[in-house]
C-alpha positions as CSV (number, residue, x, y, z in Angstrom):
1,M,-71.1,97.6,107.3
2,S,-71.6,101.9,106.4
3,R,-69.3,103.4,104.4
4,R,-66.7,105.3,106.0
5,A,-65.9,109.0,105.7
6,N,-63.0,110.4,103.8
7,G,-59.7,110.7,106.1
8,E,-62.4,108.9,109.0
9,G,-59.3,105.7,109.0
10,S,-61.3,102.5,109.4
11,I,-64.4,103.4,111.2
12,W,-66.9,100.6,110.5
13,R,-70.8,99.9,112.3
14,R,-71.7,96.5,113.5
15,K,-74.3,94.5,112.7
16,D,-75.1,94.9,116.8
17,G,-75.2,98.2,116.3
18,R,-71.5,99.5,117.8
19,W,-69.2,100.7,116.0
20,V,-65.8,99.4,115.6
21,G,-62.0,101.4,114.6
22,A,-59.3,99.5,113.7
23,T,-55.5,100.8,112.5
24,Y,-52.6,99.3,113.1
25,A,-49.4,99.8,115.3
26,L,-45.8,99.0,116.4
27,T,-45.8,96.2,119.2
28,N,-43.6,96.5,122.3
29,T,-41.7,93.4,120.6
30,G,-41.2,94.8,116.8
31,G,-43.7,93.9,115.1
32,R,-46.9,94.9,114.1
33,K,-50.5,94.4,115.5
34,R,-54.2,95.6,114.5
35,V,-56.1,97.3,117.4
36,H,-59.7,98.1,117.6
37,L,-61.4,99.9,119.4
38,Y,-65.0,100.5,120.3
39,G,-67.9,102.8,121.1
40,R,-71.2,103.9,120.7
41,T,-71.5,106.4,118.2
42,R,-69.1,107.3,115.1
43,A,-67.8,110.7,117.0
44,E,-67.2,108.2,120.1
45,V,-64.8,105.9,118.3
46,R,-63.4,108.5,115.7
47,E,-62.1,110.6,118.4
48,K,-60.4,107.0,119.6
49,L,-58.5,106.9,117.0
50,A,-57.3,109.7,116.7
51,Q,-56.1,109.6,120.3
52,L,-54.6,106.3,119.7
53,E,-52.9,107.6,116.9
54,H,-51.2,110.1,118.6
55,E,-50.0,108.3,120.6
56,L,-48.6,106.5,118.0
57,G,-46.7,109.1,116.4
58,R,-45.2,109.9,119.6
59,G,-43.5,106.2,119.7
60,V,-46.2,104.3,121.9
61,R,-45.9,101.2,121.4
62,I,-48.4,98.5,121.7
63,P,-48.2,95.2,123.8
64,V,-48.5,92.6,122.5
65,E,-50.0,90.7,125.6
66,N,-52.8,93.4,125.1
67,W,-52.0,93.7,129.1
68,T,-54.3,94.7,132.4
69,V,-53.3,97.1,135.1
70,G,-53.1,93.8,137.2
71,E,-51.1,91.0,134.6
72,Y,-48.0,94.4,134.1
73,L,-47.7,94.9,137.2
74,N,-47.6,91.3,138.4
75,H,-44.8,91.4,135.3
76,W,-42.8,94.0,136.1
77,L,-42.5,92.4,140.6
78,A,-41.3,89.3,139.0
79,T,-39.2,90.8,136.0
80,V,-37.7,93.7,137.8
81,V,-38.4,94.8,140.9
82,K,-37.5,90.9,142.8
83,P,-34.2,90.7,140.4
84,N,-33.3,94.1,142.2
85,L,-34.6,95.5,144.5
86,A,-33.7,94.4,148.9
87,P,-36.6,91.1,149.3
88,K,-38.1,93.7,151.9
89,T,-39.1,96.1,149.0
90,H,-40.3,93.5,147.4
91,Q,-42.5,91.9,149.5
92,G,-43.6,95.6,150.7
93,Y,-44.4,95.9,146.7
94,E,-46.2,92.7,146.1
95,L,-48.6,93.0,149.4
96,I,-50.1,96.7,148.5
97,V,-50.3,95.0,144.4
98,R,-52.0,92.0,146.2
99,R,-53.6,93.7,148.6
100,H,-55.2,97.5,147.6
101,I,-54.5,97.9,143.8
102,I,-55.6,95.5,142.1
103,P,-58.8,94.7,143.8
104,A,-59.6,98.2,141.8
105,I,-58.2,98.8,138.4
106,G,-56.7,95.3,138.4
107,S,-58.8,94.8,135.0
108,K,-58.5,98.1,133.7
109,K,-56.5,97.6,130.5
110,L,-53.3,99.2,130.9
111,R,-53.5,101.2,127.8
112,T,-56.2,103.1,128.6
113,L,-55.8,103.3,132.3
114,A,-56.9,106.8,132.9
115,V,-56.4,109.7,136.1
116,I,-60.4,109.7,137.5
117,D,-59.4,106.0,138.0
118,V,-55.7,106.9,140.3
119,R,-57.6,109.0,141.6
120,N,-60.3,106.9,142.4
121,L,-58.3,104.2,144.3
122,V,-57.1,106.6,145.6
123,Q,-60.6,108.4,148.0
124,A,-61.2,104.2,147.9
125,L,-58.6,103.7,150.0
126,Q,-59.3,107.1,152.0
127,Q,-62.9,105.9,152.7
128,Q,-61.9,102.2,153.4
129,G,-60.2,104.2,156.3
130,L,-56.7,103.9,155.2
131,G,-54.1,105.8,157.1
132,R,-52.3,108.5,154.9
133,R,-48.9,106.9,155.3
134,S,-50.2,103.7,153.6
135,V,-52.0,105.6,150.7
136,Q,-49.0,107.3,150.1
137,Y,-47.2,103.8,149.5
138,T,-49.6,102.3,148.1
139,H,-49.8,104.7,145.7
140,A,-46.3,105.6,145.1
141,V,-46.0,101.5,144.3
142,L,-47.9,102.2,141.3
143,R,-46.6,105.2,140.5
144,A,-43.6,103.2,140.0
145,G,-45.2,100.5,138.0
146,L,-46.6,102.7,135.6
147,Q,-42.9,104.4,135.1
148,N,-42.0,101.3,134.2
149,A,-44.4,101.0,131.2
150,M,-43.5,104.2,130.4
151,R,-40.3,102.8,130.0
152,D,-41.1,99.8,128.3
153,E,-43.3,102.2,126.0
154,L,-47.1,100.9,127.2
155,V,-47.9,103.5,128.1
156,M,-47.5,107.4,126.8
157,R,-47.4,109.5,129.9
158,N,-48.0,108.0,133.3
159,V,-51.5,108.9,134.9
160,A,-50.4,108.5,138.8
161,K,-48.2,110.9,138.7
162,L,-51.0,113.7,137.9
163,V,-53.3,112.7,140.5
164,R,-52.1,114.5,143.8
165,I,-52.1,113.2,147.5
166,P,-52.0,115.1,151.2
167,A,-48.0,114.0,152.4
168,P,-48.2,111.3,154.6
169,Q,-47.1,112.7,158.6
170,Y,-44.7,110.7,160.0
171,E,-44.7,110.4,163.7
172,V,-41.4,111.2,164.9
173,G,-40.5,110.2,168.3
174,L,-38.6,111.5,171.1
175,G,-35.1,110.2,172.8
176,L,-34.6,109.3,175.9
177,S,-33.1,111.4,178.3
178,V,-29.5,110.7,180.3
179,D,-31.7,110.0,183.5
180,R,-34.5,107.6,181.5
181,A,-31.6,106.5,179.5
182,R,-29.0,105.6,182.2
183,L,-32.2,104.0,184.1
184,L,-33.0,101.6,181.5
185,L,-29.9,100.6,181.1
186,T,-29.3,99.9,184.4
187,S,-32.7,97.9,185.4
188,S,-32.1,96.2,182.3
189,K,-28.7,94.1,183.3
190,S,-30.5,91.2,184.7
191,D,-31.7,91.0,180.8
192,R,-29.7,87.9,178.9
193,L,-30.1,90.5,175.9
194,H,-28.6,94.0,178.4
195,A,-25.9,94.4,176.0
196,L,-28.1,94.9,173.0
197,Y,-30.1,97.5,174.9
198,V,-26.6,99.0,175.6
199,V,-25.0,98.4,172.2
200,A,-28.3,100.1,171.0
201,V,-28.5,103.1,173.1
202,Y,-24.5,103.8,172.7
203,L,-24.3,103.7,169.1
204,G,-27.3,104.2,167.5
205,L,-28.0,100.5,165.7
206,R,-31.0,99.8,163.7
207,R,-33.2,96.7,165.2
208,A,-32.6,94.7,161.9
209,E,-28.9,95.8,162.5
210,L,-28.2,94.6,165.7
211,V,-30.0,90.6,165.8
212,G,-27.4,90.5,162.6
213,L,-24.7,91.2,164.1
214,R,-22.1,88.6,164.8
215,W,-19.1,88.2,166.0
216,E,-17.1,88.0,163.4
217,D,-17.8,91.8,163.0
218,I,-16.8,93.3,166.3
219,D,-13.1,93.7,167.1
220,L,-12.9,94.0,170.8
221,S,-9.4,94.6,171.4
222,L,-8.9,96.7,168.7
223,G,-12.9,98.6,170.0
224,V,-14.3,98.6,166.0
225,L,-17.8,97.7,165.2
226,S,-18.9,96.9,161.7
227,V,-22.1,96.4,160.2
228,N,-22.5,94.4,157.2
229,H,-25.6,92.7,157.7
230,T,-29.2,92.9,158.7
231,L,-31.2,90.7,160.0
232,Q,-34.5,89.9,158.2
233,R,-38.2,87.7,158.1
234,V,-38.5,87.2,153.6
235,D,-40.8,85.4,153.3
236,G,-41.2,83.2,156.0
237,E,-37.3,83.0,156.6
238,L,-34.5,84.7,158.8
239,R,-31.8,86.3,155.9
240,L,-28.7,87.8,156.4
241,L,-28.8,91.1,154.8
242,P,-27.1,93.9,153.2
243,P,-28.1,96.9,155.4
244,K,-30.3,99.1,154.2
245,T,-28.1,101.5,152.6
246,R,-24.2,102.1,151.1
247,T,-23.8,104.2,153.7
248,S,-25.6,102.2,156.5
249,K,-23.1,99.9,156.0
250,R,-20.6,101.2,158.4
251,S,-17.1,100.9,161.0
252,V,-18.1,102.6,165.2
253,P,-14.9,102.7,167.4
254,L,-16.9,101.2,170.1
255,P,-16.6,103.5,173.4
256,A,-15.5,101.5,177.3
257,P,-19.0,101.0,178.3
258,V,-19.8,98.8,175.1
259,V,-17.2,96.9,175.1
260,D,-17.5,96.3,179.0
261,A,-21.2,94.7,178.3
262,L,-19.6,92.3,175.0
263,R,-17.6,91.0,176.7
264,Q,-19.5,89.7,179.9
265,H,-22.2,88.3,177.4
266,Q,-19.8,86.5,175.4
267,V,-19.4,85.4,179.3
268,R,-23.2,85.0,179.4
269,Q,-23.7,82.9,175.7
270,A,-20.5,80.5,177.0
271,K,-22.4,79.2,179.7
272,E,-25.5,79.2,177.1
273,R,-23.7,76.8,174.6
274,L,-22.8,74.5,178.2
275,R,-26.2,74.1,179.4
276,A,-27.2,73.7,175.6
277,G,-25.5,70.9,175.4
278,P,-26.1,69.1,171.8
279,N,-28.6,71.2,171.0
280,W,-26.9,74.8,170.9
281,V,-26.4,76.1,166.9
282,D,-23.2,78.1,166.4
283,S,-24.9,80.7,164.3
284,G,-22.6,82.6,165.0
285,M,-24.1,85.9,165.8
286,V,-23.8,88.4,169.2
287,F,-27.2,88.1,170.1
288,T,-29.2,84.4,169.7
289,S,-31.5,82.4,171.3
290,G,-31.3,80.2,173.7
291,I,-29.3,77.7,171.7
292,G,-27.8,79.5,169.6
293,T,-30.2,80.5,166.6
294,P,-30.8,84.0,165.2
295,L,-32.9,86.5,167.1
296,D,-36.0,86.9,164.9
297,P,-36.7,90.8,165.6
298,D,-40.4,90.3,166.4
299,N,-39.0,88.1,169.2
300,L,-37.3,90.7,170.7
301,S,-40.1,92.7,171.5
302,R,-41.0,90.7,174.3
303,S,-37.7,91.4,175.9
304,W,-38.3,95.1,174.9
305,Y,-41.7,95.2,176.5
306,A,-40.3,93.7,179.9
307,V,-36.9,96.2,179.9
308,R,-38.9,99.2,179.5
309,S,-41.2,99.0,182.3
310,V,-39.6,100.9,184.2
311,L,-40.4,103.9,182.7
312,D,-43.0,106.6,183.2
313,E,-45.1,107.5,180.5
314,P,-44.4,107.8,177.6
315,L,-43.3,104.1,177.2
316,P,-40.5,104.6,174.1
317,R,-40.6,102.3,170.8
318,F,-37.7,100.5,170.6
319,H,-36.4,102.9,167.6
320,D,-36.1,105.4,170.4
321,L,-33.0,104.0,171.5
322,R,-32.1,105.7,168.1
323,H,-33.1,108.3,168.9
324,T,-31.8,108.8,171.3
325,C,-28.4,107.8,170.3
326,V,-28.2,110.8,167.9
327,S,-29.6,113.3,169.7
328,L,-27.4,113.1,172.9
329,L,-24.3,113.0,170.3
330,L,-25.8,115.7,169.2
331,A,-26.3,117.7,172.5
332,E,-22.3,116.9,173.8
333,G,-21.7,119.0,170.9
334,V,-20.6,115.8,168.6
335,P,-20.4,117.7,164.6
336,P,-23.3,116.3,162.7
337,H,-21.5,114.6,160.1
338,I,-19.8,112.9,162.4
339,V,-23.0,111.8,164.2
340,Q,-24.4,111.1,161.0
341,Q,-21.5,108.1,159.3
342,I,-22.4,106.7,163.7
343,A,-25.3,106.9,163.0
344,G,-25.1,105.4,159.3
345,H,-28.4,108.3,158.0
346,S,-28.6,108.6,154.0
347,T,-28.5,112.1,153.9
348,I,-27.4,114.3,156.6
349,G,-30.8,116.3,156.5
350,V,-32.2,112.7,158.0
351,T,-29.8,113.2,160.9
352,M,-30.8,117.2,161.6
353,T,-34.7,117.0,160.6
354,I,-35.6,113.7,161.8
355,Y,-33.7,112.2,164.4
356,A,-32.2,115.3,166.5
357,H,-34.5,116.1,169.6
358,A,-34.5,119.0,171.8
359,S,-35.8,118.5,175.6
360,L,-37.2,121.3,177.0
361,D,-35.0,122.4,179.2
362,E,-32.4,122.7,176.6
363,K,-34.1,125.2,174.5
364,R,-35.0,127.0,178.1
365,A,-31.4,127.0,178.7
366,A,-31.1,128.0,175.2
367,M,-33.3,130.9,175.3
368,Q,-31.7,132.0,178.5
369,R,-28.2,132.6,176.7
370,L,-30.1,134.7,174.3
371,G,-31.8,136.5,176.4
372,E,-28.1,137.4,178.8
373,R,-26.6,137.6,175.2
374,L,-29.0,140.3,173.9
375,G,-29.7,141.7,177.5
């Protein structure tokens, strides 16, 4: 073992020629642990040791488990994300960690993860053809996990925050015009889920909110509908979950066409109950399968594709019915803060920037009014 220079700390050379540095550090459990650093030269180890001493001096704690990135992210998913966030959120995070993050950087040590590692991850995902929004989401999940590692005093900085990526380009759908919306609702009268489309257009409920409606959430005599749950498939099974955000839980007055459609739907459902006989499942849901079981959000697509076929191109997405409600309400002069409450948006900015669309005719009329005013 070579003699250490004064002030260098514990640095020595092994028989195989590799240089080693060592120091004691506080751990995340309150104890002390001897940490070893390796390098090809004395200078390299000295630099690593100085960097570690600097981090320890600023409060970083060494994990007893000596986490890899993959190990820590799985720990974070199990102990932080799953108990505190929505099941769908945990499911999405877990998929991103398993599919994109762990294969690329999962074996790297958490404490030594560098900016270049994150940058390489982002570039690799882009080269694989992953969409901009998916790359942004992967980066956001990693950033959230590393931020929790900072709170656990396991890393000094969040290296993911130092990597900038292009902002995702969100595809914003267009709401239906009054004529197209009327044609859609007229043609859907023969569909057993006609009332669902009426509620979607008039009230702008999300897909999961629609299929999560229970009869106890609706008072047809008072004309009020309450959004209390969403129905989502999580871990292979359908679950009633809280609405998307705090403001998503809301009560909405029902216009006469919606009340009429729901009353007719009650009659239709009663007939289906009689036909099903002992096979009927009394789930209490408003929109169900033919035997009363909850309606899978994904299975709604089959009905939707048939209903929307009466419209010309471009064919709308189901979510565009929500756009339709908001856009038509705003076009009727309803104040934006009222529209926000009806749609259950988290902020009025969402109402105005994402869901408010003006047709070419509306723009032309507005410019004509301006021209007349100035002229």
